C-alpha positions as CSV (number, residue, x, y, z in Angstrom):
1,M,-2.5,-27.2,-8.0
2,Y,-1.3,-25.5,-4.7
3,P,-3.4,-28.0,-2.5
4,D,-1.6,-27.0,1.0
5,L,-2.4,-22.9,0.2
6,R,-5.7,-21.0,0.5
7,I,-5.3,-18.7,-2.4
8,A,-7.2,-15.7,-2.7
9,A,-7.9,-13.4,-5.7
10,I,-9.4,-9.5,-5.2
11,V,-11.0,-7.9,-8.3
12,P,-12.5,-4.6,-7.5
13,C,-14.8,-3.7,-9.8
14,H,-16.9,-0.4,-10.9
15,N,-19.0,-0.9,-13.7
16,E,-17.0,-3.7,-15.5
17,E,-19.8,-5.5,-16.8
18,A,-18.3,-6.1,-20.4
19,A,-14.7,-7.2,-18.6
20,V,-15.4,-9.0,-15.3
21,G,-17.0,-12.1,-16.5
22,Q,-13.9,-12.5,-18.6
23,V,-11.6,-12.1,-15.8
24,V,-13.5,-14.5,-13.4
25,T,-13.4,-17.1,-16.3
26,D,-9.8,-16.6,-16.6
27,L,-8.9,-16.7,-13.2
28,R,-10.4,-19.7,-12.8
29,A,-8.9,-22.0,-14.9
30,A,-5.4,-20.2,-14.5
31,V,-5.7,-21.4,-10.9
32,P,-8.0,-24.0,-10.1
33,G,-9.2,-23.9,-6.7
34,M,-8.6,-20.2,-6.0
35,A,-11.5,-18.2,-4.3
36,I,-12.2,-15.2,-6.4
37,Y,-13.8,-12.2,-4.5
38,V,-14.8,-10.2,-7.0
39,Y,-15.8,-6.8,-5.0
40,D,-18.6,-4.1,-6.2
41,N,-17.8,-1.1,-5.7
42,R,-21.4,0.7,-6.2
43,S,-21.5,-0.3,-10.1
44,T,-24.7,0.6,-11.9
45,D,-24.6,-2.0,-14.7
46,R,-24.8,-5.7,-14.4
47,T,-21.3,-6.1,-13.0
48,V,-22.7,-8.3,-9.7
49,E,-25.1,-10.3,-12.0
50,V,-22.0,-10.9,-14.2
51,A,-19.8,-12.0,-11.5
52,Q,-21.9,-14.4,-9.8
53,A,-22.4,-16.0,-13.5
54,A,-19.0,-16.4,-13.7
55,G,-18.6,-18.4,-10.6
56,A,-17.0,-15.2,-8.9
57,I,-17.6,-14.3,-4.8
58,V,-19.4,-11.3,-4.9
59,R,-19.0,-8.7,-1.9
60,R,-20.1,-5.0,-1.9
61,E,-18.2,-1.8,-0.5
62,E,-20.9,1.1,-0.6
63,V,-17.6,3.7,-0.1
64,K,-16.3,4.2,-3.3
65,G,-13.0,4.1,-4.3
66,K,-10.5,1.4,-5.0
67,G,-8.5,2.0,-1.8
68,N,-11.2,1.4,0.2
69,V,-12.2,-1.7,-1.7
70,V,-8.5,-2.7,-0.9
71,R,-8.9,-1.6,2.5
72,R,-12.1,-4.0,2.9
73,A,-11.0,-7.0,1.2
74,F,-7.3,-7.0,3.2
75,A,-9.3,-6.5,6.1
76,D,-12.1,-9.5,5.6
77,I,-10.5,-12.3,3.6
78,E,-7.9,-14.8,5.2
79,A,-5.8,-16.7,2.9
80,D,-2.1,-17.3,2.6
81,V,-1.4,-15.7,-0.7
82,Y,-3.5,-12.8,-2.2
83,L,-3.7,-11.9,-6.0
84,L,-5.0,-8.3,-6.6
85,I,-5.7,-7.9,-10.1
86,D,-7.9,-4.9,-11.9
87,G,-11.6,-6.0,-13.3
88,D,-10.7,-4.6,-16.8
89,D,-9.4,-7.3,-18.6
90,T,-6.6,-5.5,-19.5
91,Y,-3.6,-8.0,-17.4
92,D,-2.9,-11.6,-18.2
93,A,-4.8,-13.0,-15.9
94,F,-2.4,-16.5,-16.9
95,A,0.2,-15.0,-15.6
96,A,-1.0,-15.8,-12.1
97,P,0.9,-19.4,-11.7
98,R,4.0,-17.8,-12.6
99,M,3.7,-14.9,-10.0
100,I,2.6,-17.5,-7.3
101,D,5.8,-19.7,-8.0
102,T,7.8,-16.6,-7.8
103,L,6.4,-15.8,-4.8
104,L,7.0,-19.0,-3.2
105,A,10.2,-19.9,-4.8
106,G,11.5,-16.6,-3.2
107,P,10.2,-16.5,-0.5
108,Y,9.1,-13.0,-1.5
109,D,6.0,-11.0,0.2
110,H,5.3,-8.6,-3.0
111,V,5.3,-9.9,-6.5
112,L,4.6,-7.3,-8.5
113,G,3.3,-7.5,-12.3
114,V,5.0,-4.9,-14.7
115,R,3.0,-3.9,-17.5
116,K,4.2,-5.1,-21.2
117,Q,2.1,-3.7,-23.9
118,T,1.1,-5.6,-26.3
119,T,-0.7,-3.0,-28.6
120,D,0.6,0.5,-29.2
121,S,-3.0,1.8,-27.2
122,A,-2.9,0.0,-24.1
123,Y,-1.7,2.9,-22.4
124,R,-3.7,6.2,-22.9
125,P,-2.3,9.5,-23.7
126,G,0.0,10.8,-20.9
127,H,0.3,7.6,-18.6
128,S,2.8,6.2,-19.6
129,A,5.3,9.3,-19.2
130,G,3.6,10.0,-15.4
131,N,4.2,6.7,-14.4
132,K,7.9,6.7,-15.6
133,L,8.0,10.1,-13.7
134,F,6.5,8.5,-10.5
135,N,8.9,5.7,-10.8
136,R,11.9,7.5,-10.8
137,L,10.5,10.0,-8.1
138,V,9.7,7.4,-5.8
139,T,12.9,5.4,-6.5
140,T,14.9,8.1,-5.6
141,A,13.5,9.2,-2.5
142,F,13.2,5.7,-1.2
143,G,16.3,4.2,-2.7
144,T,14.7,1.0,-4.2
145,P,14.1,0.7,-7.9
146,V,10.5,0.3,-9.1
147,S,9.5,0.0,-12.7
148,D,5.5,0.3,-12.8
149,M,4.3,1.1,-9.5
150,L,1.4,2.1,-10.9
151,S,0.3,-1.8,-11.6
152,G,-2.8,-3.1,-10.5
153,Y,-1.6,-6.6,-11.0
154,R,0.3,-7.8,-7.8
155,I,0.6,-11.1,-5.4
156,F,0.9,-10.7,-1.8
157,S,1.7,-13.1,1.0
158,R,-0.3,-13.1,4.2
159,R,2.0,-11.7,6.3
160,F,2.3,-8.6,4.1
161,V,-1.7,-7.9,3.5
162,K,-2.1,-8.3,7.5
163,S,1.1,-5.5,8.2
164,F,-0.7,-3.1,5.8
165,P,-2.3,-0.2,6.8
166,A,-4.4,0.9,3.8
167,V,-5.0,4.3,4.4
168,S,-6.0,5.6,0.5
169,R,-9.0,5.7,-0.7
170,E,-8.6,5.8,-4.3
171,F,-6.6,4.9,-6.9
172,E,-3.5,6.2,-4.8
173,I,-3.4,2.7,-3.2
174,E,-1.2,1.3,-5.7
175,T,1.5,3.9,-4.7
176,E,0.7,2.9,-1.2
177,L,1.2,-0.6,-1.3
178,T,4.6,0.5,-2.9
179,V,6.2,2.4,-0.5
180,H,5.0,0.0,2.1
181,T,7.2,-2.6,0.5
182,M,9.6,-0.3,0.7
183,S,9.3,1.3,4.3
184,L,9.4,-2.3,5.8
185,R,12.0,-3.5,3.4
186,V,9.8,-7.4,3.0
187,P,11.4,-9.1,0.0
188,Q,10.2,-7.9,-3.4
189,T,10.8,-8.7,-7.3
190,E,8.7,-8.2,-10.4
191,V,7.6,-10.4,-13.1
192,P,6.7,-9.1,-16.6
193,V,3.0,-9.3,-17.6
194,D,1.1,-8.4,-20.9
195,F,-0.9,-5.7,-21.0
196,K,-3.6,-4.9,-23.4
197,D,-6.5,-2.7,-24.7
198,R,-9.8,-2.8,-22.7
199,P,-12.6,-5.0,-23.7
200,E,-14.9,-3.2,-25.9
201,G,-17.9,-1.4,-23.9
202,S,-15.6,-0.9,-20.6
203,E,-14.0,2.7,-20.0
204,S,-11.2,3.7,-17.7
205,K,-12.4,5.5,-14.3
206,L,-9.2,6.8,-14.1
207,N,-8.9,10.8,-14.6
208,T,-5.6,11.8,-15.6
209,Y,-5.1,15.0,-14.0
210,R,-7.0,14.9,-11.3
211,D,-5.5,11.2,-9.9
212,G,-2.2,12.1,-11.3
213,F,-2.3,15.3,-9.1
214,K,-3.3,12.8,-6.2
215,I,-1.0,10.6,-6.9
216,L,1.5,13.1,-6.8
217,S,0.1,14.2,-3.1
218,L,0.4,11.3,-1.7
219,I,4.2,10.3,-2.8
220,F,4.9,13.7,-0.9
221,Q,2.9,12.9,1.8
222,L,4.5,9.6,2.2
223,I,7.9,11.1,1.9
224,R,7.2,13.6,4.7
225,H,5.6,10.4,6.8
226,E,8.1,7.8,5.8
227,R,11.5,10.1,5.6
228,P,10.3,12.6,7.7
229,L,14.3,13.5,8.8
230,A,15.0,13.8,4.8
231,F,12.0,15.8,4.8
232,H,12.4,18.3,7.6
233,T,16.1,18.9,6.5
234,I,15.2,20.0,3.3
235,T,12.3,22.2,4.2
236,A,14.9,23.8,7.1
237,G,17.7,24.0,4.7
238,L,15.5,26.2,2.1
239,I,14.1,28.1,4.9
240,A,17.3,29.1,5.8
241,I,19.1,29.9,2.4
242,I,16.5,32.5,2.5
243,A,17.2,33.8,5.8
244,L,20.8,33.7,4.4
245,I,19.9,35.6,1.7
246,L,17.6,37.9,3.4
247,G,20.4,38.5,6.4
248,V,24.2,38.2,5.2
249,P,23.8,42.0,3.3
250,L,22.8,43.2,6.6
251,V,25.2,42.0,8.7
252,V,28.0,43.7,6.0
253,E,26.4,46.6,6.7
254,F,26.8,46.5,10.0
255,G,30.1,45.4,10.2
256,R,31.0,48.2,7.7
257,T,28.9,51.3,9.7
258,G,28.2,50.1,13.0
259,L,24.3,50.2,12.3
260,V,21.5,48.3,11.4
261,P,20.1,49.8,8.2
262,R,16.8,47.6,7.6
263,F,15.4,46.4,10.8
264,P,12.2,44.5,9.7
265,T,14.4,42.8,7.6
266,A,16.7,41.9,9.8
267,F,14.3,40.8,12.5
268,L,12.4,38.6,9.3
269,A,15.9,36.7,8.4
270,A,16.2,35.8,12.4
271,S,12.9,34.5,12.6
272,L,13.4,32.5,9.5
273,M,16.6,31.1,10.8
274,V,14.8,30.0,14.3
275,I,11.6,28.4,12.2
276,A,14.4,26.5,10.3
277,A,16.0,25.6,13.4
278,L,12.7,24.6,14.7
279,V,11.5,22.4,11.5
280,L,15.3,20.4,11.7
281,T,14.3,19.5,15.5
282,I,10.7,18.6,14.4
283,G,12.2,16.1,11.7
284,V,14.8,14.5,14.4
285,V,11.6,14.1,16.8
286,L,9.4,13.0,14.1
287,D,12.3,10.7,12.9
288,G,13.0,8.5,16.1
289,I,8.8,8.1,16.3
290,T,8.8,6.6,12.7
291,R,11.8,4.3,13.9
292,S,9.4,3.0,16.6
293,R,6.4,3.3,14.5
294,R,8.3,1.1,12.0
295,E,9.4,-1.8,14.5
296,S,6.3,-2.2,15.4
297,A,4.3,-2.8,12.1
298,R,8.2,-5.0,11.7
299,L,7.1,-7.0,14.6
300,V,3.7,-7.5,13.4
301,Y,5.0,-8.9,9.9
302,L,7.2,-10.9,11.6
303,G,3.9,-12.5,13.7
304,Y,3.2,-14.2,10.3
305,E,4.7,-17.2,8.7
306,A,7.2,-16.7,5.6
307,P,4.9,-17.8,2.4
308,G,4.6,-21.6,1.4
309,R,6.1,-22.8,4.7
310,P,4.0,-25.6,6.4
311,R,2.4,-25.1,9.1
312,H,3.2,-25.7,12.4
313,S,1.3,-28.0,14.5
314,S,0.4,-24.8,16.9
315,P,0.3,-22.2,14.8
316,A,0.5,-18.4,16.4
317,R,-2.8,-17.5,17.3
318,H,-3.7,-14.7,14.2
319,D,-2.7,-17.9,12.2
320,R,-5.5,-20.0,12.9
321,P,-8.1,-20.6,10.7
322,V,-11.2,-18.9,11.5
323,T,-14.1,-21.5,12.4
324,G,-16.2,-19.2,13.7
325,P,-16.4,-16.5,16.3
326,E,-14.6,-17.3,19.5
327,T,-16.0,-17.5,22.9
328,R,-14.6,-17.7,26.2
329,Q,-15.8,-20.2,28.4
330,P,-16.7,-18.6,31.9
331,T,-14.4,-19.9,34.5
332,A,-16.0,-21.1,37.4
333,P,-15.3,-19.6,41.1
334,L,-11.9,-21.9,42.9
335,H,-14.3,-23.4,45.4
336,Q,-16.6,-24.7,43.0
337,Q,-13.4,-26.2,40.7
338,G,-12.6,-28.7,44.0
339,R,-9.7,-26.3,44.5
340,P,-9.3,-24.3,47.9
341,A,-9.0,-20.7,47.4
342,T,-6.9,-18.5,49.0
343,V,-7.8,-16.3,51.4
344,V,-5.9,-13.0,51.7
345,G,-5.5,-10.8,54.9
346,G,-6.2,-11.9,58.3
């Protein structure tokens, strides 16, 4: 189907014995020739055996957490196009060709599979509302609309994967992927995909409140990390407002009587105003650092070819197929190469 492209599917799994076999079977039927990597994340059931029987390449990540699996897979797997899908058989694997074609036609670096429920019970209670809240928050903070930032079904280009730092450990990885797309301003689009109930015997590993809090916490961390000037300006503004609330009455009283009636309050107000100025200054400095870091990440991203583009006869070093460990041959001294050695000095 895609003879000139190396396409790899990454399927993170933890105790998905009941579902992973069908996921692998459907992916093989949807995209023949695609390499399917099932990453077992400390499963205690027969996930590994079922995945191998279905024809998947099974690898293990012993550090528990979906983010750890994605980081390991992105580092280890060499491909031109990457497909990321959950191993719970809730996503339509047969949407993969449509998503890959969309990536190549753009070309895009990130295609997000936006979930469309095929049953009323596909979303657990509270998940749909929480997802909409997170979508709105991230859209407001970064200025790029997103319809389903927590979707586990995505297609990536090689240059996206190899420029993605992947620092999240658990289910926050989807949030980090979305924000990285917005921060680096890479071409992206969305494709609707069917979303169904888990098969019988498969249980969700997502804790609504605990993981929801982790995702919300990560969003604020990413805002502070990716938009430090805006974050510190708002923080400095709030501190300055408190300082004004405390200090203005004292200034009015001083102007009327020539006395400072509550010296500790005056000291606190002045200190808060100084802190606000320092916070704003920190924001300005961090903004410059963030811009430099983003430029460096952008240069790494640009070091890889766009998806679907024919490979050059002399590809960049990091785009050459990996056939084995590279070894540098020792260089003989000049006099052994038949060339005169240069003598420095007298």
